[in-house]
VOBA-1610 file (N, C-alpha, C; in pm, whole numbers, padded with zeros to 5 digits, always signed):
BEGIN
Met-02232+06754-04490Met-02290+06622-04464Met-02442+06634-04469Arg-02504+06540-04535Arg-02648+06545-04555Arg-02722+06504-04429Ser-02830+06580-04397Ser-02908+06548-04277Ser-02986+06419-04296Ile-02976+06330-04198Ile-03049+06202-04206Ile-03197+06223-04176Leu-03235+06340-04127Leu-03374+06367-04093Leu-03453+06422-04212Gly-03383+06447-04323Gly-03454+06489-04443Gly-03469+06641-04455Pro-03516+06691-04573Pro-03526+06835-04602Pro-03624+06909-04514Arg-03733+06847-04471Arg-03832+06918-04389Arg-03771+06964-04257Phe-03691+06878-04196Phe-03628+06915-04069Phe-03529+07029-04091Ser-03461+07028-04207Ser-03364+07134-04237Ser-03431+07270-04244Val-03553+07274-04297Val-03627+07400-04307Val-03662+07452-04169Leu-03686+07362-04075Leu-03726+07403-03940Leu-03611+07456-03857Ile-03488+07424-03895Ile-03373+07462-03811Ile-03365+07612-03783Pro-03382+07702-03890Pro-03376+07847-03859Pro-03485+07891-03763Leu-03605+07834-03775Leu-03714+07872-03685Leu-03687+07826-03544Ile-03631+07705-03530Ile-03595+07655-03396Ile-03491+07744-03333Ala-03395+07788-03415Ala-03290+07877-03363Ala-03349+08009-03316Leu-03449+08060-03392Leu-03513+08185-03353Leu-03590+08170-03223Leu-03660+08058-03209Leu-03734+08034-03085Leu-03639+08022-02966Ala-03524+07961-02991Ala-03424+07950-02884Ala-03373+08087-02844Ala-03356+08172-02945Ala-03308+08307-02916Ala-03410+08385-02835Leu-03538+08359-02863Leu-03643+08426-02787Leu-03644+08383-02642Ala-03607+08259-02619Ala-03619+08202-02485Ala-03507+08248-02392Cys-03402+08301-02448Cys-03290+08340-02361Cys-03235+08476-02401Gly-03154+08530-02320Gly-03089+08657-02347Gly-03173+08774-02306Ser-03108+08890-02291Ser-03177+09011-02246Ser-03215+09102-02362Glu-03179+09065-02485Glu-03208+09148-02601Glu-03359+09158-02621Ser-03408+09279-02649Ser-03553+09299-02667Ser-03599+09241-02800Ile-03729+09216-02809Ile-03786+09164-02932Ile-03764+09261-03048Leu-03771+09391-03018Leu-03748+09492-03122Leu-03606+09482-03176Asp-03509+09468-03086Asp-03368+09459-03128Asp-03344+09334-03212Lys-03402+09221-03166Lys-03383+09095-03239Lys-03445+09102-03378Ala-03568+09154-03387Ala-03635+09163-03516Ala-03564+09264-03607Ala-03514+09373-03547Ala-03443+09475-03625Ala-03317+09417-03687Lys-03246+09330-03613Lys-03125+09267-03666Lys-03158+09180-03787Glu-03267+09105-03777Glu-03309+09022-03890Glu-03347+09108-04010Tyr-03416+09218-03982Tyr-03457+09308-04090Tyr-03335+09367-04160Glu-03240+09416-04082Glu-03119+09477-04140Glu-03038+09376-04220Ala-03048+09248-04182Ala-02976+09142-04255Ala-03051+09098-04380Gly-03169+09157-04401Gly-03250+09119-04516Gly-03333+08995-04493Ser-03338+08950-04368Ser-03416+08831-04333Ser-03556+08875-04288Tyr-03634+08920-04383Tyr-03763+08981-04350Tyr-03864+08881-04293Arg-03864+08761-04346Arg-03958+08660-04295Arg-03924+08619-04152Glu-03796+08616-04123Glu-03755+08585-03986Glu-03799+08695-03890Ala-03787+08821-03936Ala-03831+08934-03853Ala-03982+08923-03828Ile-04057+08888-03933Ile-04202+08871-03918Ile-04234+08760-03820Phe-04160+08648-03832Phe-04184+08534-03743Phe-04162+08573-03596Leu-04054+08645-03570Leu-04025+08688-03433Leu-04136+08775-03375Ile-04179+08873-03456Ile-04281+08966-03407Ile-04415+08896-03390Arg-04452+08812-03485Arg-04579+08739-03474Arg-04580+08648-03352His-04470+08581-03330His-04460+08492-03213His-04474+08571-03084His-04412+08687-03082His-04419+08776-02966His-04563+08820-02941Ile-04634+08857-03048Ile-04772+08903-03035Ile-04862+08788-02988Lys-04843+08668-03044Lys-04925+08553-03006Lys-04907+08515-02860Lys-04789+08539-02808Lys-04763+08510-02667Lys-04818+08618-02575Gly-04878+08721-02634Gly-04936+08829-02554Gly-04837+08937-02517Gly-04726+08942-02590Gly-04624+09044-02561Gly-04670+09184-02596Gln-04611+09283-02533Gln-04645+09423-02557Gln-04596+09465-02696Thr-04678+09544-02765Thr-04639+09593-02898Thr-04633+09745-02896Ser-04517+09797-02929Ser-04500+09942-02937Ser-04522+09989-03080Ala-04533+10120-03097Ala-04546+10176-03232Ala-04423+10142-03315Glu-04306+10146-03253Glu-04181+10117-03324Glu-04180+09972-03374Leu-04228+09881-03291Leu-04232+09740-03329Leu-04330+09719-03445Met-04445+09786-03441Met-04543+09771-03548Met-04493+09834-03678Leu-04415+09941-03666Leu-04354+10001-03785Leu-04261+09899-03851Leu-04178+09834-03772Leu-04087+09733-03824Leu-04163+09614-03882Phe-04274+09578-03818Phe-04360+09470-03866Phe-04413+09503-04006Gly-04463+09626-04022Gly-04515+09669-04151Gly-04408+09673-04258Lys-04292+09725-04225Lys-04181+09731-04320Lys-04139+09591-04365Ser-04135+09500-04270Ser-04096+09362-04302Ser-04198+09296-04394Trp-04327+09314-04363Trp-04431+09259-04448Trp-04418+09314-04590Leu-04396+09444-04601Leu-04390+09506-04733Leu-04273+09453-04814Lys-04162+09431-04746Lys-04043+09380-04815Lys-04065+09239-04868Thr-04159+09165-04810Thr-04190+09031-04861Thr-04299+09035-04967Gly-04354+09153-04994Gly-04456+09167-05096Gly-04598+09156-05045Ser-04615+09149-04912Ser-04749+09136-04854Ser-04802+09274-04818Glu-04863+09342-04916Glu-04904+09481-04898Glu-05020+09497-04800Ala-05116+09404-04802Ala-05232+09415-04713Ala-05189+09402-04567Glu-05102+09303-04539Glu-05053+09286-04401Glu-04970+09406-04357Ala-04891+09460-04453Ala-04810+09578-04422Ala-04898+09697-04386Gln-05003+09717-04465Gln-05093+09830-04439Gln-05158+09816-04301Ser-05201+09696-04266Ser-05262+09673-04134Ser-05165+09707-04022Ala-05039+09664-04038Ala-04937+09692-03936Ala-04910+09842-03925Phe-04903+09910-04040Phe-04879+10055-04038Phe-04996+10129-03972Glu-05117+10085-04001Glu-05235+10148-03939Glu-05235+10128-03788Glu-05196+10009-03744Glu-05186+09982-03601Glu-05077+10067-03537Cys-04967+10085-03608Cys-04857+10170-03561Cys-04906+10314-03541Ala-04973+10370-03642Ala-05022+10508-03634Ala-05129+10523-03527Lys-05206+10416-03505Lys-05310+10420-03402Lys-05245+10429-03263Lys-05134+10359-03246Lys-05065+10362-03117Lys-04996+10496-03093Asp-04945+10555-03202Asp-04874+10683-03189Asp-04885+10758-03322Ala-04969+10861-03325Ala-04994+10935-03450Ala-04869+11002-03505Ser-04771+11028-03417Ser-04649+11095-03463Ser-04567+11007-03557Tyr-04602+10879-03565Tyr-04530+10787-03654Tyr-04580+10797-03799Gly-04690+10870-03822Gly-04743+10885-03957Gly-04639+10930-04059Pro-04565+11039-04032Pro-04462+11083-04128Pro-04351+10981-04149Lys-04316+10903-04045Lys-04212+10800-04061Lys-04260+10692-04157Ile-04385+10651-04139Ile-04443+10551-04229Ile-04446+10606-04371Ala-04491+10731-04383Ala-04504+10794-04515Ala-04368+10803-04585Gln-04265+10838-04513Gln-04132+10850-04573Gln-04081+10715-04623Phe-04106+10610-04543Phe-04066+10476-04587Phe-04141+10438-04715Leu-04271+10462-04717Leu-04351+10429-04834Leu-04313+10515-04954Arg-04274+10639-04929Arg-04227+10726-05036Arg-04104+10666-05104Ser-04010+10619-05023Ser-03888+10559-05079Ser-03921+10433-05158Glu-04019+10355-05109Glu-04061+10235-05181Glu-04127+10273-05314Ala-04207+10379-05312Ala-04274+10424-05435Ala-04172+10466-05539Ile-04076+10548-05499Ile-03976+10597-05593Ile-03890+10484-05647Ser-03851+10391-05558Ser-03771+10275-05602Ser-03846+10193-05706Ser-03976+10174-05683Ser-04056+10094-05776Ser-04067+10162-05912Ile-04090+10294-05912Ile-04102+10366-06039Ile-03970+10363-06116Lys-03861+10379-06043Lys-03728+10372-06107Lys-03703+10235-06166Ala-03761+10133-06103Ala-03743+09995-06152Ala-03849+09959-06257Ser-03921+10060-06305Ser-04025+10044-06409Ser-04149+09968-06361Asp-04167+09959-06228Asp-04290+09900-06174Asp-04380+10015-06129Glu-04437+10084-06229Glu-04516+10204-06200Glu-04642+10173-06121Ala-04701+10057-06146Ala-04825+10021-06076Ala-04800+10011-05926Arg-04694+09940-05886Arg-04661+09931-05743Arg-04622+10067-05689Gly-04546+10144-05769Gly-04505+10277-05726Gly-04623+10365-05691Lys-04727+10360-05774Lys-04845+10442-05750Lys-04924+10392-05629Arg-04925+10260-05608Arg-04993+10207-05489Arg-04922+10254-05363Met-04789+10253-05367Met-04711+10299-05251Met-04731+10449-05229Met-04743+10524-05337Met-04768+10668-05326Met-04898+10695-05252Met-05005+10628-05297Met-05135+10653-05236Met-05137+10610-05091Leu-05069+10501-05060Leu-05063+10456-04921Leu-04984+10556-04837Ala-04874+10606-04893Ala-04795+10707-04822Ala-04878+10832-04793Leu-04958+10872-04891Leu-05039+10993-04875Leu-05150+10976-04773Asp-05189+10851-04747Asp-05286+10825-04641Asp-05229+10860-04504Phe-05096+10850-04492Phe-05031+10876-04364Phe-04973+11017-04354Gln-04953+11083-04468Gln-04905+11222-04465Gln-04952+11293-04592Ser-05054+11375-04578Ser-05109+11448-04691Ser-05008+11552-04741Gly-05002+11569-04873Gly-04913+11669-04930Gly-04768+11630-04935Leu-04738+11502-04916Leu-04600+11453-04918Leu-04534+11486-05052Asp-04410+11534-05046Asp-04339+11576-05167Asp-04266+11457-05229Phe-04300+11426-05356Phe-04233+11317-05427Phe-04132+11370-05528Gly-04096+11497-05517Gly-03994+11555-05603Gly-04029+11544-05750Glu-03937+11489-05828Glu-03959+11479-05973Glu-04074+11385-06009Tyr-04125+11312-05910Tyr-04238+11220-05935Tyr-04372+11280-05892Asn-04374+11409-05863Asn-04500+11476-05829Asn-04599+11474-05946Leu-04547+11462-06068Leu-04636+11453-06184Leu-04718+11324-06179Ala-04653+11215-06137Ala-04724+11087-06123Ala-04826+11096-06010Thr-04792+11169-05903Thr-04885+11187-05792Thr-05007+11265-05838Ala-04984+11369-05916Ala-05096+11448-05970Ala-05187+11361-06056Asp-05126+11272-06133Asp-05205+11183-06219Asp-05298+11094-06136Leu-05250+11049-06021Leu-05334+10969-05931Leu-05456+11047-05886Tyr-05434+11173-05849Tyr-05547+11255-05803Tyr-05641+11291-05917Leu-05588+11306-06039Leu-05675+11330-06154Leu-05766+11210-06178Gln-05710+11090-06162Gln-05790+10968-06178Gln-05900+10960-06073Lys-05870+11011-05954Lys-05970+11010-05846Lys-06065+11130-05854Arg-06041+11219-05950Arg-06119+11342-05968Arg-06108+11435-05847Asp-05995+11426-05781Asp-05965+11520-05672Asp-05882+11632-05734Tyr-05951+11729-05794Tyr-05882+11830-05874Tyr-05803+11930-05789Asp-05846+11953-05667Asp-05771+12043-05580Asp-05631+11989-05553Met-05624+11859-05519Met-05492+11798-05492Met-05412+11782-05621Ala-05480+11755-05731Ala-05410+11746-05860Ala-05344+11879-05894Val-05417+11989-05874Val-05362+12123-05897Val-05242+12147-05806Phe-05254+12109-05680Phe-05145+12127-05584Phe-05016+12061-05635Tyr-05026+11936-05679Tyr-04907+11863-05722Tyr-04856+11908-05858Leu-04945+11946-05948Leu-04902+11995-06079Leu-04829+12129-06066Glu-04882+12218-05983Glu-04815+12347-05963Glu-04679+12327-05895Lys-04674+12234-05802Lys-04548+12204-05732Lys-04444+12151-05832Tyr-04488+12061-05917Tyr-04398+12004-06017Tyr-04346+12112-06112Leu-04436+12197-06162Leu-04396+12300-06258Leu-04305+12404-06194His-04327+12432-06065His-04241+12527-05994His-04100+12472-05976Glu-04091+12343-05945Glu-03961+12282-05916Glu-03888+12235-06041Phe-03964+12197-06147Phe-03901+12141-06267Phe-03959+12205-06394Pro-03944+12338-06408Pro-04004+12406-06524Pro-03946+12364-06658Asp-03825+12309-06658Asp-03760+12271-06784Asp-03759+12120-06805Ala-03831+12046-06723Ala-03835+11900-06737Ala-03909+11859-06863Ser-03883+11737-06908Ser-03947+11689-07031Ser-04099+11677-07015Gly-04145+11661-06891Gly-04289+11648-06868Gly-04359+11779-06836Ala-04286+11892-06841Ala-04344+12019-06799Ala-04458+12065-06891Ala-04443+12046-07022Ala-04549+12090-07115Ala-04678+12012-07089Glu-04666+11880-07074Glu-04783+11799-07045Glu-04845+11838-06910Ala-04759+11867-06812Ala-04808+11906-06680Ala-04889+12035-06687Met-04845+12129-06772Met-04918+12255-06782Met-05055+12236-06848Ile-05061+12149-06947Ile-05191+12117-07010Ile-05284+12053-06907Glu-05230+11959-06829Glu-05311+11891-06726Glu-05354+11990-06617Leu-05268+12086-06586Leu-05302+12186-06486Leu-05418+12273-06533Ala-05413+12316-06657Ala-05524+12396-06713Ala-05653+12316-06711Ser-05644+12189-06752Ser-05762+12103-06753Ser-05818+12082-06613Ala-05729+12066-06514Ala-05773+12046-06375Ala-05845+12171-06323Tyr-05792+12288-06355Tyr-05860+12412-06314Tyr-05999+12423-06377Glu-06007+12385-06504Glu-06137+12390-06572Glu-06235+12296-06503Lys-06190+12174-06472Lys-06278+12074-06411Lys-06317+12109-06269Lys-06233+12187-06200Lys-06269+12228-06064Lys-06351+12356-06063Gly-06388+12402-06183Gly-06479+12516-06192Gly-06415+12652-06194Asp-06290+12660-06245Asp-06221+12789-06253Asp-06172+12809-06398Pro-06266+12836-06492Pro-06226+12850-06632Pro-06132+12968-06657Gly-06146+13074-06578Gly-06058+13190-06595Gly-05912+13153-06572Lys-05887+13075-06470Lys-05750+13031-06441Lys-05702+12936-06551Ala-05791+12850-06598Ala-05756+12757-06705Ala-05715+12835-06831Ile-05789+12939-06863Ile-05758+13021-06981Ile-05619+13084-06968Ser-05590+13137-06850Ser-05459+13202-06830Ser-05345+13102-06843Ile-05368+12976-06801Ile-05262+12874-06810Ile-05244+12828-06955Tyr-05354+12814-07030Tyr-05339+12780-07172Tyr-05263+12890-07246Arg-05288+13014-07210Arg-05213+13124-07272Arg-05066+13118-07234Arg-05041+13084-07108Arg-04903+13069-07062Arg-04834+12955-07137Phe-04910+12850-07162Phe-04855+12736-07237Phe-04812+12781-07377Gln-04896+12859-07443Gln-04863+12905-07578Gln-04735+12987-07580Asp-04715+13068-07475Asp-04593+13148-07466Asp-04471+13062-07434Ser-04491+12961-07348Ser-04378+12879-07300Ser-04340+12767-07395Tyr-04439+12707-07462Tyr-04411+12589-07545Tyr-04477+12601-07683Pro-04440+12703-07760Pro-04506+12724-07890Pro-04482+12612-07990Lys-04374+12535-07974Lys-04340+12428-08069Lys-04373+12289-08014Ser-04440+12285-07902Ser-04473+12155-07842Ser-04570+12077-07930Arg-04560+11944-07923Arg-04655+11858-07996Arg-04797+11876-07942Leu-04808+11936-07821Leu-04939+11959-07759Leu-04996+12097-07791Ala-04925+12174-07872Ala-04967+12313-07900Ala-05105+12318-07965Thr-05132+12226-08057Thr-05264+12225-08124Thr-05375+12197-08024Asp-05351+12101-07934Asp-05450+12071-07830Asp-05476+12193-07743Ala-05368+12264-07709Ala-05382+12383-07624Ala-05465+12490-07692Val-05443+12510-07823Val-05519+12609-07899Val-05668+12574-07899Trp-05697+12446-07924Trp-05836+12402-07928Trp-05903+12422-07792Glu-05836+12381-07686Glu-05893+12394-07553Glu-05913+12540-07515Leu-05814+12624-07547Leu-05823+12766-07515Leu-05940+12831-07590Glu-05951+12804-07718Glu-06058+12864-07796Glu-06195+12816-07750Ser-06204+12688-07716Ser-06332+12634-07666Ser-06372+12700-07534Leu-06273+12721-07447Leu-06300+12788-07320Leu-06341+12933-07340Leu-06272+13002-07429Leu-06306+13142-07456Leu-06448+13153-07513Leu-06483+13059-07601Leu-06618+13060-07658Leu-06722+13037-07549Arg-06696+12940-07460Arg-06791+12913-07352Arg-06802+13032-07258Glu-06690+13099-07235Glu-06692+13218-07150Glu-06778+13327-07214Ala-06760+13345-07345Ala-06839+13447-07417Ala-06987+13412-07414Glu-07020+13286-07434Glu-07160+13243-07432Glu-07223+13265-07294Thr-07144+13239-07189Thr-07194+13262-07053Thr-07219+13411-07029Leu-07122+13494-07068Leu-07138+13639-07052Leu-07258+13690-07130Tyr-07274+13641-07250Tyr-07386+13683-07336Tyr-07519+13641-07274Gly-07523+13517-07223Gly-07645+13468-07159Gly-07681+13545-07034Glu-07579+13600-06967Glu-07602+13678-06844Glu-07629+13825-06872Gly-07635+13861-07000Gly-07665+14000-07036Gly-07544+14092-07041Gln-07423+14035-07023Gln-07300+14117-07029Gln-07250+14118-07174Val-07325+14191-07257Val-07305+14184-07402Val-07171+14242-07445Ser-07134+14357-07392Ser-07007+14419-07434Ser-06887+14333-07395Glu-06894+14270-07274Glu-06785+14182-07229Glu-06777+14060-07320Ala-06895+14004-07354Ala-06899+13888-07444Ala-06841+13925-07581Glu-06876+14043-07630Glu-06828+14086-07762Glu-06676+14098-07764Ser-06619+14150-07655Ser-06472+14164-07650Ser-06404+14029-07664Val-06457+13929-07594Val-06400+13793-07601Val-06418+13737-07742Leu-06535+13758-07801Leu-06563+13704-07934Leu-06477+13769-08042Val-06455+13899-08030Val-06369+13969-08127Val-06227+13914-08120Glu-06180+13888-07998Glu-06046+13827-07983Glu-06042+13690-08051Leu-06145+13611-08027Leu-06152+13478-08089Leu-06155+13487-08240Gln-06230+13582-08291Gln-06244+13600-08435Gln-06109+13628-08499Ser-06025+13700-08429Ser-05895+13738-08485Ser-05789+13629-08472Arg-05817+13527-08393Arg-05717+13424-08366Arg-05703+13323-08479Gly-05804+13310-08564Gly-05800+13204-08666Gly-05850+13076-08604Gly-05764+12977-08588Gly-05794+12856-08512Gly-05902+12768-08569Ser-05975+12703-08480Ser-06075+12601-08518Ser-06189+12660-08601Pro-06221+12599-08715Pro-06334+12647-08798Pro-06467+12642-08722Leu-06488+12537-08643Leu-06614+12525-08569Leu-06629+12637-08467Val-06519+12667-08396Val-06523+12776-08298Val-06544+12909-08368Lys-06474+12927-08478Lys-06484+13054-08552Lys-06625+13073-08607Glu-06686+12964-08652Glu-06822+12970-08705Glu-06921+13013-08597Arg-06911+12951-08480Arg-07000+12986-08369Arg-06975+13129-08322Thr-06846+13168-08324Thr-06809+13305-08285Thr-06874+13407-08380Ser-06864+13381-08507Ser-06921+13472-08608Ser-07073+13484-08591Phe-07137+13371-08563Phe-07283+13374-08547Phe-07323+13459-08427Leu-07253+13444-08315Leu-07285+13523-08195Leu-07259+13671-08219Leu-07149+13703-08288Leu-07121+13843-08321Leu-07232+13899-08411Gly-07280+13816-08503Gly-07391+13859-08588Gly-07515+13890-08506Glu-07544+13804-08406Glu-07660+13827-08320Glu-07646+13957-08242Ile-07526+13981-08189Ile-07503+14102-08109Ile-07524+14226-08196Cys-07467+14225-08318Cys-07483+14339-08409Cys-07629+14357-08449Glu-07698+14245-08473Glu-07839+14252-08512Glu-07923+14317-08402Lys-07895+14281-08277Lys-07975+14334-08166Lys-07952+14483-08143Arg-07838+14532-08185Arg-07818+14678-08170Arg-07840+14750-08303Ser-07905+14679-08393Ser-07946+14736-08524Ser-07829+14772-08614Asp-07717+14707-08595Asp-07601+14725-08683Asp-07613+14620-08795Val-07702+14649-08888Val-07741+14550-08989Val-07623+14509-09079Ala-07544+14606-09121Ala-07434+14577-09214Ala-07335+14475-09153Asn-07296+14501-09028Asn-07201+14409-08964Asn-07266+14276-08929Ala-07396+14280-08895Ala-07467+14155-08866Ala-07465+14065-08989Ile-07497+14123-09106Ile-07497+14045-09230Ile-07356+13994-09261Arg-07256+14080-09237Arg-07117+14040-09265Arg-07078+13916-09182Tyr-07113+13919-09053Tyr-07079+13805-08967Tyr-07157+13679-09005Tyr-07286+13698-09039Tyr-07366+13582-09079Tyr-07311+13522-09209Arg-07263+13608-09300Arg-07204+13558-09424Arg-07076+13477-09396Asp-07001+13518-09293Asp-06882+13441-09254Asp-06920+13298-09217Val-07035+13286-09147Val-07084+13152-09107Val-07119+13071-09232Val-07190+13132-09325Val-07232+13063-09447Val-07110+13021-09529Asn-07013+13110-09540Asn-06894+13081-09621Asn-06809+12970-09559Ala-06808+12966-09426Ala-06734+12860-09358Ala-06800+12725-09384Gly-06933+12722-09368Gly-07011+12604-09405Gly-06979+12476-09333Ser-06929+12484-09209Ser-06891+12363-09137Ser-07009+12294-09071Ser-07104+12372-09021Ser-07215+12316-08945Ser-07347+12344-09017Gly-07414+12239-09065Gly-07534+12256-09144Gly-07642+12338-09077Arg-07674+12308-08952Arg-07784+12377-08883Arg-07752+12525-08864Leu-07631+12556-08825Leu-07594+12695-08801Leu-07589+12773-08932Val-07545+12709-09037Val-07542+12773-09169Val-07683+12810-09213Glu-07777+12717-09192Glu-07917+12744-09229Glu-07974+12861-09149Lys-07942+12865-09020Lys-07990+12976-08937Lys-07931+13108-08983Ala-07803+13106-09020Ala-07737+13228-09067Ala-07801+13277-09197Lys-07833+13184-09287Lys-07900+13222-09414Lys-08035+13286-09387Glu-08109+13227-09292Glu-08240+13283-09257Glu-08227+13425-09204Arg-08125+13449-09119Arg-08104+13583-09062Arg-08065+13682-09171Ile-07980+13639-09263Ile-07938+13727-09373Ile-08060+13767-09458Glu-08140+13667-09491Glu-08259+13693-09572Glu-08354+13789-09501Lys-08373+13769-09372Lys-08462+13855-09293Lys-08409+13999-09289Leu-08279+14015-09264Leu-08220+14148-09254Leu-08221+14220-09388Glu-08190+14146-09495Glu-08190+14209-09627Glu-08331+14251-09670Met-08430+14172-09628Met-08569+14209-09657Met-08606+14337-09585Gln-08559+14349-09460Gln-08586+14472-09381Gln-08521+14592-09448Lys-08399+14573-09503Lys-08328+14683-09569Lys-08406+14729-09693Arg-08458+14632-09769Arg-08533+14668-09891Arg-08659+14743-09858Arg-08726+14706-09748Arg-08849+14774-09709Arg-08825+14919-09670Arg-08703+14946-09622Arg-08672+15082-09581Arg-08648+15168-09704
//
């Protein structure tokens, strides 16, 4: 039978019923709100708790946890975050409980192809519990930290992912990102070892060419640093390895030029000329080729004078 009072009054009926429930009975506000939450009536749970707070009622950490969960289920992330923060402020031991709830929300969102919400839930969860394990989704967590340039945490999650899922479809990409993260956090030696590990583990990967380029570039920079610091024999060892690898013409050209310089400085003219000729024959970089020609001409003139 249709209400003679119209649709607006019909909307008010559930709220009136909730207010009536508040006015009588011995059931606690937490129990009443929890029943609404379990029934999927999240807005009703929010209404009960808000009404309780406005009346000056006591708020426990458990009640604020339920308040935050209810807000989040309605899509109100800012209100949910405020409630969770109030919950943790009342009792810090609730941090892991909040984090676990947010973890489940993050994973559910990613599974439902809502990656943006999933990542927001991840970061919020991590605010309440650092180092939280997202299992097979630790790669997505690492990506968040890479975007924030927090390379220590990115390394933590990438290593965790590779340890737990070495045969996963994302493992090759994770190893490349791990090497890059180590490089960016200032540990090129570790990055080099991981690129080498990548070559052994994924020789047929579509990322193999990228790994070769990155590894050779790092080895060249390492050699240049050693050479600049006066560790000539150590630099030469790295350069000789690079020379034998083939790889990028630009890297090989620079490698040959440095080897030529090292040989020239120890008066090994024949090998110096040989390396400089490699640069000229490669011919990839105009300025370096010109410098190599000048060195060859200078050395050959010295030979003729002798």
